[in-house]
VOLO-40196 format. One line per field, with one value per atom (N, C-alpha, C, O): atom name; x, y, z; chain; residue in three letters. Coordinates in steps of 0.05 Angstrom, whole numbers. Layout:
BEGIN
atom	CA|...
px	X|...
py	Y|...
pz	Z|...
chain	A|...
res	ALA|...
***
This chain:
BEGIN
atom	N|CA|C|O|N|CA|C|O|N|CA|C|O|N|CA|C|O|N|CA|C|O|N|CA|C|O|N|CA|C|O|N|CA|C|O|N|CA|C|O|N|CA|C|O|N|CA|C|O|N|CA|C|O|N|CA|C|O|N|CA|C|O|N|CA|C|O|N|CA|C|O|N|CA|C|O|N|CA|C|O|N|CA|C|O|N|CA|C|O|N|CA|C|O|N|CA|C|O|N|CA|C|O|N|CA|C|O|N|CA|C|O|N|CA|C|O|N|CA|C|O|N|CA|C|O|N|CA|C|O|N|CA|C|O|N|CA|C|O|N|CA|C|O|N|CA|C|O|N|CA|C|O|N|CA|C|O|N|CA|C|O|N|CA|C|O|N|CA|C|O|N|CA|C|O|N|CA|C|O|N|CA|C|O|N|CA|C|O|N|CA|C|O|N|CA|C|O|N|CA|C|O|N|CA|C|O|N|CA|C|O|N|CA|C|O|N|CA|C|O|N|CA|C|O|N|CA|C|O|N|CA|C|O|N|CA|C|O|N|CA|C|O|N|CA|C|O|N|CA|C|O|N|CA|C|O|N|CA|C|O|N|CA|C|O|N|CA|C|O|N|CA|C|O|N|CA|C|O|N|CA|C|O|N|CA|C|O|N|CA|C|O|N|CA|C|O|N|CA|C|O|N|CA|C|O|N|CA|C|O|N|CA|C|O|N|CA|C|O|N|CA|C|O|N|CA|C|O|N|CA|C|O|N|CA|C|O|N|CA|C|O|N|CA|C|O|N|CA|C|O|N|CA|C|O|N|CA|C|O|N|CA|C|O|N|CA|C|O|N|CA|C|O
px	-155|-179|-184|-166|-207|-213|-234|-257|-227|-246|-245|-224|-268|-270|-268|-253|-282|-282|-281|-296|-263|-258|-257|-240|-274|-274|-279|-296|-263|-265|-263|-244|-283|-282|-288|-306|-274|-278|-268|-247|-282|-272|-251|-254|-229|-207|-198|-203|-186|-173|-147|-138|-136|-110|-89|-73|-88|-68|-72|-53|-98|-104|-97|-86|-102|-96|-66|-56|-51|-22|-11|7|-22|-13|-18|-1|-42|-48|-29|-20|-23|-5|23|37|32|59|60|79|39|37|38|52|23|23|51|60|63|90|110|127|109|127|123|142|98|92|103|114|100|110|140|152|153|182|192|213|178|186|182|197|163|160|148|148|137|125|95|87|79|51|40|52|16|2|-23|-40|-25|-47|-65|-57|-90|-109|-134|-141|-146|-170|-194|-197|-210|-234|-254|-252|-275|-296|-308|-307|-320|-330|-348|-347|-365|-384|-371|-385|-346|-332|-308|-295|-302|-279|-254|-256|-231|-206|-192|-198|-172|-157|-155|-160|-148|-143|-113|-101|-100|-71|-66|-76|-51|-46|-16|-1|-7|22|32|19|55|66|86|96|90|109|119|109|139|150|148|146|149|148|119|100|117|91|84|98|61|51|36|22|39|26|9|16|-13|-30|-43|-50|-46|-60|-81|-75|-106|-127|-139|-146|-141|-153|-178|-178|-200|-226|-235|-237|-239|-248|-277|-286|-293|-322|-329|-311|-354|-362|-356|-345|-361|-357|-335|-328|-325|-304|-282|-285|-259|-236|-230|-226|-230|-224|-196|-190|-179|-153|-152|-154|-151|-150|-122|-111|-110|-84|-89|-105|-76|-78|-50|-31|-48|-24|-30|-51|-12|-17|9|30|9|32|23|0|41|34|31|45|12|8|31|40|38|59|47|23|63|54|42|25|52|43|18|10|7|-18|-42|-42|-62|-87|-102|-101|-116|-131|-158|-174
py	560|550|522|505|516|490|477|486|455|440|411|398|401|374|354|334|359|340|356|375|348|364|344|326|348|331|349|366|344|361|344|329|346|331|351|368|348|366|352|339|355|343|361|386|349|364|350|326|365|352|339|345|322|310|330|328|351|372|387|393|394|408|391|401|365|347|346|346|344|343|368|367|391|417|417|426|407|406|388|395|364|345|356|352|370|383|404|406|420|441|430|440|408|395|384|386|371|360|381|377|405|426|437|443|438|447|427|434|401|380|381|379|385|387|411|408|433|457|451|462|434|424|443|436|465|483|477|470|480|476|467|471|456|447|465|464|480|498|485|481|479|465|482|497|480|496|486|463|505|499|487|490|473|463|486|509|479|498|520|543|512|531|550|568|546|563|575|562|600|613|609|604|613|612|585|568|582|557|548|563|522|511|506|494|515|512|491|494|471|449|448|445|450|447|419|399|417|391|382|398|356|344|318|308|307|281|261|270|236|223|224|227|221|221|192|179|182|156|160|179|141|143|118|96|121|99|104|127|84|86|63|40|71|51|53|75|31|30|13|-9|25|11|11|32|-12|-14|-21|-42|-3|-7|-11|-10|-15|-19|4|1|29|52|71|89|67|85|69|47|82|72|94|117|88|107|101|79|122|120|141|165|132|150|150|129|174|177|186|205|175|183|190|175|213|222|228|239|220|225|231|218|250|256|266|275|265|273|304|319|312|341|351|337|375|388|394|400|393|397|424|427|445|472|480|503|461|467|467|454|483|482|456|445|446|421|427|408
pz	269|258|268|267|278|289|271|269|259|242|250|249|259|269|246|249|225|202|177|173|159|135|111|111|92|68|44|44|23|-1|-26|-29|-43|-68|-91|-88|-113|-135|-160|-159|-182|-207|-219|-219|-228|-240|-266|-269|-284|-307|-297|-275|-313|-306|-301|-282|-317|-314|-287|-273|-281|-256|-232|-212|-234|-212|-208|-185|-230|-228|-215|-199|-223|-211|-181|-165|-172|-144|-129|-107|-140|-126|-125|-104|-145|-145|-123|-108|-122|-101|-73|-56|-69|-43|-37|-14|-57|-53|-46|-28|-58|-52|-24|-10|-15|12|33|53|27|45|46|67|23|22|39|53|38|54|84|100|91|118|139|162|131|150|155|177|134|136|109|89|110|86|84|101|62|57|36|13|44|26|22|40|-2|-7|11|16|19|34|15|-9|25|8|-8|0|-31|-50|-38|-46|-18|-7|14|23|21|40|26|10|33|21|38|62|26|41|39|22|57|57|86|105|89|115|116|98|137|141|163|185|156|175|180|161|205|210|205|212|192|186|208|223|209|228|217|197|230|221|243|266|239|213|202|216|175|163|155|139|166|158|132|129|114|88|83|93|69|62|35|29|20|-6|-7|-2|-13|-15|-43|-52|-57|-84|-83|-74|-93|-95|-124|-136|-135|-163|-163|-153|-175|-178|-208|-225|-213|-241|-259|-281|-250|-267|-258|-272|-234|-223|-210|-201|-209|-193|-173|-181|-148|-127|-116|-109|-114|-102|-80|-85|-55|-32|-20|-14|-17|-4|24|29|43|71|82|78|94|107|136|143|154|183|197|191|215|231|258|261|277|304|306|292|322|327|344|362|339|356|383|385|403|431|436|453|422|427|411|412|396|381|399|420|391|406|401|379|421|418|408|404
chain	A|A|A|A|A|A|A|A|A|A|A|A|A|A|A|A|A|A|A|A|A|A|A|A|A|A|A|A|A|A|A|A|A|A|A|A|A|A|A|A|A|A|A|A|A|A|A|A|A|A|A|A|A|A|A|A|A|A|A|A|A|A|A|A|A|A|A|A|A|A|A|A|A|A|A|A|A|A|A|A|A|A|A|A|A|A|A|A|A|A|A|A|A|A|A|A|A|A|A|A|A|A|A|A|A|A|A|A|A|A|A|A|A|A|A|A|A|A|A|A|A|A|A|A|A|A|A|A|A|A|A|A|A|A|A|A|A|A|A|A|A|A|A|A|A|A|A|A|A|A|A|A|A|A|A|A|A|A|A|A|A|A|A|A|A|A|A|A|A|A|A|A|A|A|A|A|A|A|A|A|A|A|A|A|A|A|A|A|A|A|A|A|A|A|A|A|A|A|A|A|A|A|A|A|A|A|A|A|A|A|A|A|A|A|A|A|A|A|A|A|A|A|A|A|A|A|A|A|A|A|A|A|A|A|A|A|A|A|A|A|A|A|A|A|A|A|A|A|A|A|A|A|A|A|A|A|A|A|A|A|A|A|A|A|A|A|A|A|A|A|A|A|A|A|A|A|A|A|A|A|A|A|A|A|A|A|A|A|A|A|A|A|A|A|A|A|A|A|A|A|A|A|A|A|A|A|A|A|A|A|A|A|A|A|A|A|A|A|A|A|A|A|A|A|A|A|A|A|A|A|A|A
res	MET|MET|MET|MET|ARG|ARG|ARG|ARG|ILE|ILE|ILE|ILE|GLU|GLU|GLU|GLU|GLU|GLU|GLU|GLU|TYR|TYR|TYR|TYR|GLU|GLU|GLU|GLU|PHE|PHE|PHE|PHE|GLU|GLU|GLU|GLU|GLU|GLU|GLU|GLU|GLU|GLU|GLU|GLU|LYS|LYS|LYS|LYS|THR|THR|THR|THR|LEU|LEU|LEU|LEU|SER|SER|SER|SER|ASN|ASN|ASN|ASN|LEU|LEU|LEU|LEU|ALA|ALA|ALA|ALA|ASP|ASP|ASP|ASP|LEU|LEU|LEU|LEU|LEU|LEU|LEU|LEU|VAL|VAL|VAL|VAL|GLU|GLU|GLU|GLU|ILE|ILE|ILE|ILE|ALA|ALA|ALA|ALA|GLU|GLU|GLU|GLU|GLN|GLN|GLN|GLN|ILE|ILE|ILE|ILE|ARG|ARG|ARG|ARG|ALA|ALA|ALA|ALA|GLY|GLY|GLY|GLY|GLU|GLU|GLU|GLU|LYS|LYS|LYS|LYS|LEU|LEU|LEU|LEU|ALA|ALA|ALA|ALA|LEU|LEU|LEU|LEU|PRO|PRO|PRO|PRO|MET|MET|MET|MET|PRO|PRO|PRO|PRO|THR|THR|THR|THR|LEU|LEU|LEU|LEU|LYS|LYS|LYS|LYS|GLU|GLU|GLU|GLU|GLY|GLY|GLY|GLY|ILE|ILE|ILE|ILE|ILE|ILE|ILE|ILE|GLU|GLU|GLU|GLU|ILE|ILE|ILE|ILE|PRO|PRO|PRO|PRO|LEU|LEU|LEU|LEU|GLY|GLY|GLY|GLY|GLU|GLU|GLU|GLU|PRO|PRO|PRO|PRO|ILE|ILE|ILE|ILE|GLU|GLU|GLU|GLU|THR|THR|THR|THR|GLY|GLY|GLY|GLY|ILE|ILE|ILE|ILE|GLU|GLU|GLU|GLU|VAL|VAL|VAL|VAL|THR|THR|THR|THR|ILE|ILE|ILE|ILE|ARG|ARG|ARG|ARG|ARG|ARG|ARG|ARG|HIS|HIS|HIS|HIS|PHE|PHE|PHE|PHE|ILE|ILE|ILE|ILE|HIS|HIS|HIS|HIS|VAL|VAL|VAL|VAL|ASP|ASP|ASP|ASP|PHE|PHE|PHE|PHE|ALA|ALA|ALA|ALA|LEU|LEU|LEU|LEU|ALA|ALA|ALA|ALA|TRP|TRP|TRP|TRP|LYS|LYS|LYS|LYS|ARG|ARG|ARG|ARG|ARG|ARG|ARG|ARG|GLU|GLU|GLU|GLU|ASN|ASN|ASN|ASN|GLU|GLU|GLU|GLU|GLU|GLU|GLU|GLU|ALA|ALA|ALA|ALA
***
């Protein structure tokens, strides 16, 4: 699957968010691939092969009515992946 730009936002309860983060953490610990839900208007999942090392970043933006916390993960693509 080739996706140039992928962005997904959805409102979740705290419990639903915790479940999603635990699921992502378990997939990262297994180290094979990261399976994420497609945007609401598309069905299925996107599977991304994992690699090491993983660069991490956290950005916090405080606004008048919202606080945004963005997590960024980055790793090198494997050489045998399609471009």
